[in-house]
MDAnalysis code that builds the backbone (N, CA, C; Angstrom):
import MDAnalysis as mda
import numpy as np

u = mda.Universe.empty(516, n_residues=172, atom_resindex=np.repeat(np.arange(172), 3), trajectory=True)
u.add_TopologyAttr("name", ["N", "CA", "C"] * 172)
u.add_TopologyAttr("resid", np.arange(1, 173))
u.add_TopologyAttr("resname", ["MET", "LEU", "ALA", "GLY", "GLY", "LEU", "VAL", "LEU", "GLY", "VAL", "GLY", "ALA", "ALA", "ILE", "THR", "LEU", "ALA", "ALA", "TRP", "THR", "ASP", "GLN", "GLU", "TRP", "ALA", "LYS", "GLY", "VAL", "PHE", "GLY", "SER", "GLY", "GLN", "PHE", "GLY", "ILE", "GLN", "GLY", "ALA", "ALA", "ASP", "GLY", "SER", "THR", "PHE", "ALA", "GLU", "HIS", "PRO", "ASP", "GLN", "ALA", "SER", "ALA", "ALA", "THR", "LEU", "ASN", "PHE", "GLN", "VAL", "GLY", "ALA", "ASP", "ARG", "LEU", "ALA", "PRO", "ASN", "ASP", "THR", "VAL", "TYR", "ALA", "GLY", "TYR", "ALA", "VAL", "ARG", "LEU", "ALA", "PRO", "GLY", "SER", "THR", "ASN", "GLN", "ALA", "ASP", "VAL", "THR", "VAL", "THR", "GLN", "ASP", "ASP", "SER", "ALA", "LYS", "ILE", "THR", "GLY", "THR", "THR", "ALA", "SER", "TYR", "ARG", "TYR", "THR", "THR", "SER", "ALA", "THR", "CYS", "ASP", "ALA", "THR", "ALA", "TYR", "GLY", "ALA", "GLY", "THR", "ASN", "GLU", "ASN", "GLY", "THR", "SER", "PHE", "GLU", "LEU", "THR", "ALA", "LEU", "GLY", "THR", "PRO", "VAL", "TYR", "LEU", "CYS", "PHE", "ARG", "VAL", "SER", "ALA", "ASP", "SER", "THR", "LEU", "PRO", "GLN", "GLY", "GLN", "ASP", "GLY", "THR", "ILE", "LEU", "TRP", "ASN", "PHE", "ALA", "ALA", "THR", "SER", "ALA", "ASP", "ALA", "LEU"])
u.atoms.positions = np.array([
    [-35.833, -49.944, 67.165],
    [-35.150, -48.669, 67.394],
    [-34.498, -49.211, 65.934],
    [-34.037, -50.345, 65.848],
    [-33.595, -51.157, 65.018],
    [-34.161, -50.180, 63.242],
    [-35.778, -50.434, 63.459],
    [-35.822, -50.159, 62.354],
    [-36.272, -48.958, 61.832],
    [-35.718, -47.493, 62.880],
    [-35.722, -46.263, 63.441],
    [-34.208, -46.754, 62.242],
    [-33.850, -47.129, 62.444],
    [-32.023, -46.912, 61.912],
    [-31.479, -47.322, 60.568],
    [-32.913, -48.671, 60.122],
    [-33.249, -48.919, 59.005],
    [-32.961, -47.667, 58.477],
    [-34.906, -47.330, 58.456],
    [-34.525, -46.139, 58.159],
    [-34.372, -44.873, 58.241],
    [-33.190, -44.257, 59.186],
    [-32.605, -43.774, 58.592],
    [-31.026, -43.716, 57.953],
    [-31.008, -45.593, 57.971],
    [-29.338, -45.863, 56.515],
    [-30.174, -45.501, 55.561],
    [-31.370, -45.930, 55.568],
    [-31.880, -45.932, 53.957],
    [-31.451, -44.217, 53.297],
    [-32.105, -42.946, 53.731],
    [-32.542, -41.749, 54.065],
    [-31.024, -41.521, 53.341],
    [-30.593, -41.840, 54.295],
    [-29.146, -41.396, 53.874],
    [-27.955, -41.931, 52.528],
    [-28.401, -43.009, 52.109],
    [-28.335, -43.514, 50.637],
    [-28.211, -43.123, 49.802],
    [-30.321, -42.495, 50.499],
    [-31.055, -41.297, 49.505],
    [-30.178, -40.266, 48.853],
    [-29.879, -39.847, 50.293],
    [-29.549, -38.331, 49.962],
    [-27.702, -38.825, 49.124],
    [-27.038, -39.830, 49.390],
    [-25.865, -39.511, 48.894],
    [-26.381, -39.915, 47.212],
    [-26.657, -40.309, 46.866],
    [-27.444, -41.012, 45.904],
    [-27.649, -40.242, 44.635],
    [-28.185, -38.675, 44.489],
    [-28.229, -38.032, 43.758],
    [-27.845, -37.854, 42.574],
    [-28.553, -37.101, 41.424],
    [-27.673, -36.807, 40.251],
    [-27.161, -35.734, 41.056],
    [-25.922, -35.141, 40.186],
    [-25.483, -34.031, 39.838],
    [-25.170, -33.178, 38.209],
    [-24.490, -32.198, 38.688],
    [-24.831, -31.992, 36.836],
    [-24.296, -30.387, 36.549],
    [-23.247, -30.445, 36.021],
    [-22.574, -28.961, 35.914],
    [-22.911, -28.252, 33.908],
    [-22.455, -27.531, 33.528],
    [-22.025, -27.232, 32.453],
    [-21.018, -25.560, 32.855],
    [-20.227, -25.668, 31.686],
    [-19.741, -25.233, 31.654],
    [-19.026, -24.532, 30.146],
    [-18.715, -22.923, 29.607],
    [-18.681, -22.322, 29.018],
    [-16.830, -20.907, 29.072],
    [-16.198, -21.391, 27.994],
    [-15.207, -20.603, 28.193],
    [-15.222, -19.708, 26.585],
    [-14.271, -18.738, 27.062],
    [-13.951, -17.612, 25.028],
    [-12.460, -18.249, 25.636],
    [-12.379, -18.207, 23.775],
    [-10.919, -18.044, 24.400],
    [-10.103, -17.137, 23.559],
    [-8.947, -16.547, 23.361],
    [-9.396, -14.976, 22.742],
    [-7.720, -14.706, 22.574],
    [-7.430, -14.007, 21.324],
    [-6.065, -13.443, 21.222],
    [-6.259, -12.617, 20.323],
    [-4.956, -11.822, 20.234],
    [-5.701, -10.945, 19.365],
    [-4.268, -10.502, 18.303],
    [-5.300, -9.741, 17.528],
    [-4.539, -10.105, 15.879],
    [-2.667, -9.327, 15.783],
    [-2.076, -8.925, 14.794],
    [-1.946, -8.327, 14.858],
    [-1.470, -6.901, 13.375],
    [-0.156, -6.401, 13.851],
    [-0.311, -4.671, 12.698],
    [0.474, -4.039, 12.737],
    [0.911, -3.811, 11.415],
    [2.011, -3.190, 11.444],
    [1.989, -2.743, 10.261],
    [2.481, -1.617, 9.445],
    [2.894, -1.399, 8.345],
    [4.862, -1.600, 7.916],
    [4.606, -1.543, 6.613],
    [6.691, -1.340, 6.125],
    [6.322, -0.859, 4.536],
    [6.979, 0.215, 4.653],
    [7.421, 0.720, 3.475],
    [8.497, 0.580, 2.658],
    [8.856, 1.416, 1.317],
    [9.757, 0.471, 0.482],
    [10.122, 1.994, -0.721],
    [11.281, 2.623, -0.175],
    [11.874, 3.502, -1.246],
    [11.920, 3.454, -2.662],
    [12.692, 1.391, -2.605],
    [11.731, 1.109, -4.187],
    [11.070, 0.820, -4.724],
    [9.046, 0.534, -4.156],
    [8.615, 0.690, -4.509],
    [8.041, -1.044, -3.708],
    [9.454, -1.959, -3.809],
    [8.936, -3.572, -3.686],
    [9.900, -3.908, -2.632],
    [10.864, -3.235, -2.348],
    [11.387, -4.237, -0.840],
    [11.059, -3.689, 0.038],
    [10.688, -4.233, 1.127],
    [9.445, -3.374, 2.438],
    [10.410, -3.763, 3.651],
    [10.195, -3.095, 4.203],
    [10.985, -2.855, 5.840],
    [9.570, -2.562, 6.452],
    [10.308, -2.327, 7.742],
    [9.877, -1.691, 8.791],
    [10.646, -0.641, 9.347],
    [10.315, 0.727, 9.479],
    [11.511, 1.634, 9.929],
    [10.453, 2.417, 10.959],
    [11.036, 1.776, 12.246],
    [10.490, 2.606, 12.935],
    [9.976, 3.502, 13.944],
    [11.545, 4.078, 13.687],
    [12.099, 5.599, 14.592],
    [12.282, 5.877, 13.365],
    [12.236, 7.418, 13.615],
    [13.478, 8.341, 13.331],
    [14.386, 7.960, 12.454],
    [14.966, 7.362, 13.548],
    [16.731, 6.489, 13.539],
    [17.289, 5.972, 12.105],
    [15.954, 5.698, 12.274],
    [16.225, 3.775, 11.235],
    [15.207, 4.381, 9.583],
    [14.810, 5.314, 9.886],
    [14.086, 5.631, 8.666],
    [14.768, 6.015, 7.181],
    [13.769, 5.156, 6.190],
    [14.212, 4.997, 5.034],
    [15.204, 6.520, 4.354],
    [16.038, 6.099, 3.397],
    [16.426, 7.098, 2.698],
    [15.850, 7.052, 1.004],
    [15.309, 7.747, 1.053],
    [14.237, 8.322, -0.624],
    [15.128, 8.222, -1.371],
    [15.364, 8.099, -2.773],
    [16.141, 8.053, -4.374],
    [15.722, 8.457, -4.917],
    [16.015, 10.427, -4.226],
    [15.573, 10.677, -5.130],
    [16.434, 11.044, -6.282],
    [16.499, 11.192, -7.760],
    [16.917, 12.018, -8.078],
    [18.277, 12.147, -8.274],
    [19.203, 11.592, -9.513],
    [20.393, 12.351, -9.669],
    [20.457, 13.981, -9.298],
    [21.200, 14.327, -8.312],
    [21.940, 16.005, -8.765],
    [20.274, 15.657, -7.064],
    [20.518, 15.073, -6.333],
    [19.450, 15.634, -4.818],
    [20.635, 15.725, -4.245],
    [21.673, 15.909, -4.053],
    [22.744, 16.392, -3.306],
    [23.599, 17.791, -3.785],
    [23.382, 18.005, -4.166],
    [23.934, 19.683, -5.567],
    [22.793, 20.152, -6.374],
    [21.725, 20.453, -5.413],
    [20.806, 21.373, -6.178],
    [21.489, 22.726, -6.133],
    [20.951, 22.735, -7.080],
    [21.047, 24.513, -7.486],
    [19.286, 25.445, -8.012],
    [19.681, 26.444, -7.839],
    [18.644, 27.072, -7.721],
    [17.014, 26.806, -8.796],
    [15.811, 26.602, -8.541],
    [15.400, 25.997, -10.091],
    [15.214, 24.830, -10.785],
    [15.921, 23.489, -9.420],
    [15.965, 22.518, -9.954],
    [14.984, 21.868, -8.477],
    [13.496, 20.822, -10.041],
    [13.724, 20.275, -8.754],
    [13.555, 18.441, -8.913],
    [13.554, 18.055, -7.703],
    [14.439, 16.161, -8.023],
    [12.736, 15.197, -7.179],
    [12.408, 15.002, -7.669],
    [11.729, 13.149, -7.335],
    [12.133, 11.912, -6.612],
    [11.665, 11.743, -5.603],
    [11.711, 10.440, -5.097],
    [10.082, 10.099, -5.142],
    [9.960, 8.372, -4.776],
    [9.073, 7.750, -4.706],
    [9.210, 6.750, -3.748],
    [7.736, 6.282, -2.798],
    [7.602, 5.392, -1.185],
    [6.572, 4.955, -1.661],
    [6.300, 3.799, -1.690],
    [5.242, 2.745, -0.565],
    [4.910, 2.753, 0.636],
    [3.811, 2.873, 1.103],
    [3.485, 1.787, 2.128],
    [2.793, 0.814, 2.258],
    [2.571, 0.059, 3.090],
    [1.874, -1.730, 2.833],
    [1.544, -2.010, 4.376],
    [0.664, -2.294, 4.267],
    [0.341, -2.953, 5.536],
    [1.070, -3.935, 5.707],
    [1.921, -4.591, 7.366],
    [2.418, -5.542, 7.358],
    [2.249, -7.083, 7.317],
    [3.144, -8.021, 6.428],
    [2.250, -9.418, 6.508],
    [1.855, -9.515, 7.625],
    [0.784, -10.763, 7.771],
    [0.616, -11.309, 9.001],
    [-0.727, -10.226, 10.393],
    [-0.300, -8.772, 9.171],
    [-1.394, -7.666, 10.102],
    [-2.862, -8.611, 10.060],
    [-3.668, -8.401, 11.035],
    [-5.443, -8.564, 10.533],
    [-6.346, -7.463, 10.698],
    [-5.972, -6.498, 10.611],
    [-6.811, -5.083, 11.119],
    [-6.217, -4.183, 9.534],
    [-7.176, -3.054, 9.239],
    [-6.534, -2.405, 8.572],
    [-6.203, -0.983, 8.538],
    [-5.721, -0.290, 8.026],
    [-5.067, 0.681, 9.095],
    [-5.413, 2.240, 8.315],
    [-5.384, 3.634, 9.154],
    [-5.388, 4.209, 8.668],
    [-4.821, 5.328, 9.779],
    [-3.790, 5.757, 7.861],
    [-2.036, 6.665, 7.893],
    [-2.900, 8.023, 8.324],
    [-1.713, 8.547, 9.168],
    [-1.571, 9.935, 8.740],
    [-0.389, 10.495, 8.522],
    [0.244, 11.390, 7.372],
    [1.541, 12.008, 7.024],
    [1.676, 12.677, 7.604],
    [2.991, 13.329, 8.700],
    [2.742, 14.510, 8.083],
    [4.629, 14.854, 8.154],
    [4.914, 16.392, 7.352],
    [6.085, 16.633, 7.024],
    [6.636, 17.479, 8.322],
    [8.186, 16.797, 8.567],
    [8.502, 18.076, 9.203],
    [9.594, 18.526, 8.211],
    [9.755, 19.884, 8.258],
    [10.797, 20.136, 7.106],
    [10.915, 21.447, 7.966],
    [11.771, 21.470, 9.066],
    [12.101, 22.139, 9.874],
    [13.529, 21.928, 10.115],
    [14.399, 20.884, 9.422],
    [15.605, 20.596, 9.179],
    [16.313, 21.231, 7.574],
    [14.980, 21.901, 6.602],
    [15.383, 21.776, 5.623],
    [16.263, 22.959, 4.878],
    [17.379, 22.652, 3.833],
    [17.751, 24.640, 3.306],
    [17.105, 25.351, 3.419],
    [17.571, 26.284, 4.011],
    [16.093, 27.736, 2.729],
    [16.272, 27.157, 1.503],
    [15.498, 27.879, 0.943],
    [14.977, 27.887, -0.358],
    [14.176, 26.810, -1.040],
    [14.198, 25.730, -0.240],
    [13.601, 24.796, -0.911],
    [12.202, 23.911, -0.489],
    [11.251, 23.909, -0.930],
    [10.332, 23.104, -0.726],
    [9.807, 22.107, -0.414],
    [8.732, 21.686, -0.194],
    [8.130, 19.882, -0.449],
    [6.804, 19.689, -0.382],
    [6.674, 18.945, -1.416],
    [5.426, 18.370, -1.406],
    [5.301, 16.873, -1.900],
    [4.118, 16.315, -2.123],
    [4.055, 14.636, -2.361],
    [2.795, 14.424, -2.631],
    [2.646, 13.830, -3.362],
    [0.819, 13.347, -4.438],
    [0.813, 11.510, -4.071],
    [-0.401, 11.524, -3.824],
    [-0.353, 9.994, -4.099],
    [-0.706, 9.468, -5.661],
    [-0.051, 8.732, -6.145],
    [-0.032, 7.689, -7.357],
    [0.340, 6.367, -7.770],
    [-0.588, 6.039, -9.003],
    [-0.857, 4.561, -9.001],
    [0.112, 3.519, -9.515],
    [1.572, 4.046, -8.944],
    [3.184, 3.553, -9.041],
    [3.821, 3.567, -8.543],
    [5.314, 2.582, -8.327],
    [6.901, 2.803, -7.488],
    [7.106, 4.441, -9.023],
    [6.465, 4.467, -9.715],
    [7.299, 5.226, -10.270],
    [6.790, 7.201, -10.410],
    [8.087, 7.396, -9.462],
    [7.756, 9.117, -9.250],
    [8.866, 10.031, -10.381],
    [8.461, 10.155, -11.422],
    [9.014, 11.653, -12.085],
    [7.850, 12.856, -11.696],
    [8.188, 13.521, -12.853],
    [7.193, 15.039, -13.217],
    [5.697, 15.303, -13.347],
    [5.728, 14.066, -14.464],
    [5.211, 12.994, -14.998],
    [4.156, 12.067, -14.334],
    [4.518, 11.782, -13.092],
    [3.966, 10.453, -12.273],
    [3.492, 11.344, -10.959],
    [4.399, 12.300, -10.645],
    [4.073, 13.479, -9.923],
    [2.237, 14.158, -10.353],
    [2.657, 14.793, -11.694],
    [1.661, 15.867, -12.155],
    [-0.379, 14.654, -12.033],
    [0.661, 13.098, -12.599],
    [-0.741, 12.661, -12.922],
    [-1.445, 12.704, -10.960],
    [-0.767, 12.691, -10.263],
    [-1.049, 12.584, -8.884],
    [-2.014, 12.694, -8.338],
    [-2.799, 12.630, -7.718],
    [-3.504, 13.033, -6.493],
    [-3.534, 13.798, -5.164],
    [-4.497, 14.746, -5.312],
    [-4.364, 14.788, -3.153],
    [-3.195, 15.297, -2.784],
    [-2.562, 16.454, -3.290],
    [-1.596, 16.655, -3.186],
    [-1.566, 17.305, -1.477],
    [-0.091, 16.576, -0.905],
    [0.041, 16.953, 0.904],
    [-1.499, 16.464, 1.596],
    [-1.936, 15.644, 1.071],
    [-3.005, 14.712, 2.371],
    [-2.692, 14.004, 3.246],
    [-3.310, 14.508, 4.172],
    [-2.584, 14.106, 5.243],
    [-3.210, 12.727, 5.483],
    [-3.730, 12.011, 4.729],
    [-4.262, 10.779, 5.377],
    [-4.401, 10.077, 4.129],
    [-4.487, 8.109, 4.419],
    [-5.181, 6.903, 3.664],
    [-5.649, 6.453, 4.615],
    [-5.083, 5.256, 3.177],
    [-6.141, 3.537, 4.035],
    [-5.320, 3.026, 3.496],
    [-5.399, 2.253, 3.938],
    [-4.805, 0.756, 4.003],
    [-5.999, -0.633, 4.076],
    [-6.134, -0.861, 3.217],
    [-7.581, -1.745, 3.800],
    [-6.715, -3.135, 2.128],
    [-5.874, -3.711, 2.088],
    [-5.826, -5.465, 2.358],
    [-4.861, -5.354, 2.270],
    [-4.320, -6.628, 2.317],
    [-2.190, -7.243, 2.595],
    [-1.742, -6.863, 1.467],
    [-0.391, -6.332, 0.890],
    [0.345, -7.002, -0.069],
    [-0.670, -5.763, -1.100],
    [-1.649, -4.895, -0.745],
    [-1.344, -4.546, -1.891],
    [-0.776, -2.301, -1.605],
    [-0.127, -1.836, -1.453],
    [0.676, -0.402, -0.911],
    [0.128, 0.891, -1.863],
    [0.038, 1.644, -0.676],
    [-0.435, 3.077, -1.414],
    [1.060, 4.398, -2.273],
    [1.185, 4.366, -2.791],
    [2.050, 4.806, -3.628],
    [1.960, 6.288, -3.431],
    [3.520, 6.993, -3.099],
    [3.782, 8.659, -2.471],
    [4.964, 8.924, -3.457],
    [4.785, 10.256, -4.265],
    [6.195, 10.896, -4.715],
    [5.639, 11.974, -4.468],
    [7.673, 12.051, -3.881],
    [7.407, 13.361, -3.182],
    [8.600, 13.966, -3.549],
    [8.286, 15.544, -3.891],
    [9.146, 16.811, -5.286],
    [9.380, 17.778, -3.835],
    [11.086, 17.845, -3.872],
    [11.685, 18.726, -3.363],
    [11.601, 19.744, -4.865],
    [11.431, 20.968, -4.743],
    [11.916, 22.029, -5.534],
    [13.118, 23.102, -5.099],
    [14.144, 24.161, -5.393],
    [14.621, 24.409, -5.098],
    [14.515, 26.169, -5.388],
    [13.984, 27.413, -4.772],
    [13.881, 28.722, -6.150],
    [15.179, 29.179, -5.865],
    [14.948, 30.563, -6.123],
    [16.676, 30.927, -6.243],
    [17.066, 32.001, -5.072],
    [16.259, 31.458, -3.537],
    [17.388, 31.733, -2.481],
    [18.310, 31.117, -1.717],
    [18.504, 29.813, -3.013],
    [18.952, 28.299, -1.915],
    [20.236, 28.685, -1.836],
    [20.739, 28.709, -1.644],
    [22.071, 29.076, 0.123],
    [23.384, 27.344, -0.661],
    [24.424, 28.759, -1.115],
    [25.205, 27.062, -2.155],
    [26.212, 26.602, -0.078],
    [26.381, 25.238, -0.900],
    [27.388, 24.756, 0.074],
    [26.676, 24.261, 1.749],
    [25.024, 24.229, 1.130],
    [24.216, 23.758, 2.921],
    [23.729, 21.666, 2.770],
    [23.259, 21.106, 3.913],
    [23.077, 20.106, 3.683],
    [21.472, 20.316, 4.303],
    [20.486, 19.761, 4.230],
    [18.866, 19.764, 4.790],
    [18.600, 18.210, 4.755],
    [17.366, 18.329, 5.668],
    [16.602, 17.057, 5.663],
    [15.777, 17.390, 5.776],
    [15.122, 16.514, 5.116],
    [13.044, 16.161, 5.373],
    [12.758, 15.781, 6.112],
    [11.607, 15.421, 6.987],
    [11.528, 13.541, 7.704],
    [9.952, 14.209, 7.260],
    [9.012, 12.608, 6.720],
    [7.195, 12.574, 7.147],
    [7.612, 11.147, 6.998],
    [6.549, 11.038, 8.195],
    [6.158, 10.017, 9.107],
    [5.012, 9.327, 9.386],
    [4.659, 8.633, 8.781],
    [3.522, 7.453, 8.697],
    [2.893, 6.668, 9.440],
    [2.395, 7.503, 10.481],
    [1.379, 7.215, 11.817],
    [0.431, 6.091, 11.835],
    [0.306, 5.033, 12.044],
    [-0.787, 4.499, 11.318],
    [-1.595, 3.627, 12.395],
    [-3.483, 4.345, 12.120],
    [-3.870, 3.499, 13.330],
    [-4.850, 2.634, 12.923],
    [-4.960, 1.300, 13.561],
    [-5.678, 0.042, 12.711],
    [-6.932, 0.822, 13.106],
    [-7.977, -0.187, 12.256],
    [-9.410, -0.065, 12.017],
    [-9.424, -1.484, 12.084],
    [-10.984, -0.920, 10.782],
    [-11.928, -2.550, 11.226],
    [-10.223, -3.619, 9.730],
    [-11.194, -5.262, 10.494],
    [-10.048, -6.292, 10.775],
    [-10.670, -5.956, 9.429],
    [-9.538, -6.956, 8.552],
    [-9.700, -7.687, 7.472],
    [-10.533, -8.834, 6.795],
])
């Protein structure tokens, strides 16, 4: 019996001395950042996230006292916000439901923040509804034109809004 107990004891000791090993792996994830900013002067960028905080375009002198056949221009630049990790597909919409009767608005893409009749004339893709932002620090410039025709009433005020809706695209 003593011999049987020794055999049992040795067997138990062998079972307890078996080696074990484990391997683990984990993924660490985070989300990138994404946003766009605009600048009415082409260089002082800020976020204007809703209609109430919309940037005011710097139309030429006389935009607040239009007369029939007047045309005024204003530039705007849009870029990726610093720290963005993705490119952007940007859709432009124009809401002129509160404009002054007798005015029309349009825009073109230009190569700089300068916006006047010459820049507008050299611009491309009139009223193009979308563009891409593909690099940090590289804005897209737009030149807005508002023209008054002979039906412009006297003493009226109006507003035209442009919205830039960005969707994240490929990683930078």
